[in-house]
Steps between C-alpha positions, in 0.01 A plus 500: 500500500625760254513258204129443521439876468732520206299243297171688564374369833352775727625519863178329616525230244867432592416487867225241448708284276806511731294395807339210311843387363634490857187368689329268247121486468318777703147638525434864449481545877840349545646705214362813669652404836851426350515799265307775694289563194124559521284224367333715227859562367566136492174406342571763226849374419461120528304472163770708337778270624299198390465666156874528484539124586684588824232373742272193504179461686398193705266383775588407855175368640257783440762757471661631189884503528758638264848388416788646307589344163870437420717803454573352165178676383677832561721423185189488282385838631845647435507349149152654428620841614809472278290410201260782571784755530659362184170546314475856614846598399412628151230732637728623775776568246258712300428712814862524588612595144228759464621697799629855439848416601560195274427494122273223368684325212326281241660307217322415167610261225406470138286700262193475735708626790617810308144562380392483867720790586355718235152404616596595852616839379160554332315390812723722734495826294199715529377744241731801498798307658845514346734208478870485398669256260854427409509269193804373320375249250700352223188425309216737598237338285582155653400615847144590389379141556538549874266810509137411617204650322397704813838681493452591132150614558540709820853637452573507124151573365301677764813657655351469855855471643789707389842342468852637482747279314878494474619271210740469219499685171397190281200436726381864498508501128264200488248661728205711370460829669200484720343739751629439853824329392817684582819344392856577575791312331836384647751659265687219290836657585445379860333171443296314241260420786391173353500258791151348439386615845211723601449662836153632601442726793133543597315550823698347787663245258805456286509222241802361305429311184775295336375399147804286436417257778126579496507578871358787711564615855252723673591697816235671709634765736394860520854619596666291220249624238536859605879467490497357142250765395720786610796351323296464181372857506861626560630312199194585286552871566869477398439315167 
């Protein structure tokens, strides 16, 4: 019976259960005769079926006999499988989203969420790496509260990671000139570039931070990151 296999019964389990549903209480010898199975196979699978509440054991004189429980028990097995699959969905989605062909996208909310993105950048970048940043703040000093101490220590103070920055003129004027910081400015004649959005390109990741709504979106994809990196470099060279 195909439905029994679909809910997790092996072919031998299904055969034993089907025979007992049709024939009533049978001994192991009778089950073997009607199914063509060997007795060791039957002795192995009967406890499993009893454990699934599909068989019951009784005595007929000195002999043990076995009988099928109501097929209604199959509904409980199916429900259990459904709950198990539902519980595994988050883990399976992580595997699915981390595949090379499909970007993994994470969304973060609030000050803590934005800080998490910067912490991820620090954790991802190794000494000597380069990351790329577009920043278009309306209030550059107001965005400092989102920057974790580890970022300031490793990237600003020790300059373990180099960064290239494209920003607006007002923000550039507020920045101190430090080793490892290369900044290019979007000319005001084209755009004031004050959207309160920062884009970070690092490792295999691209992050978009919207300071107006205090939200951040992180995309993990080698191809997507490389595409964004090339566009950044092209623009950086032209500015």
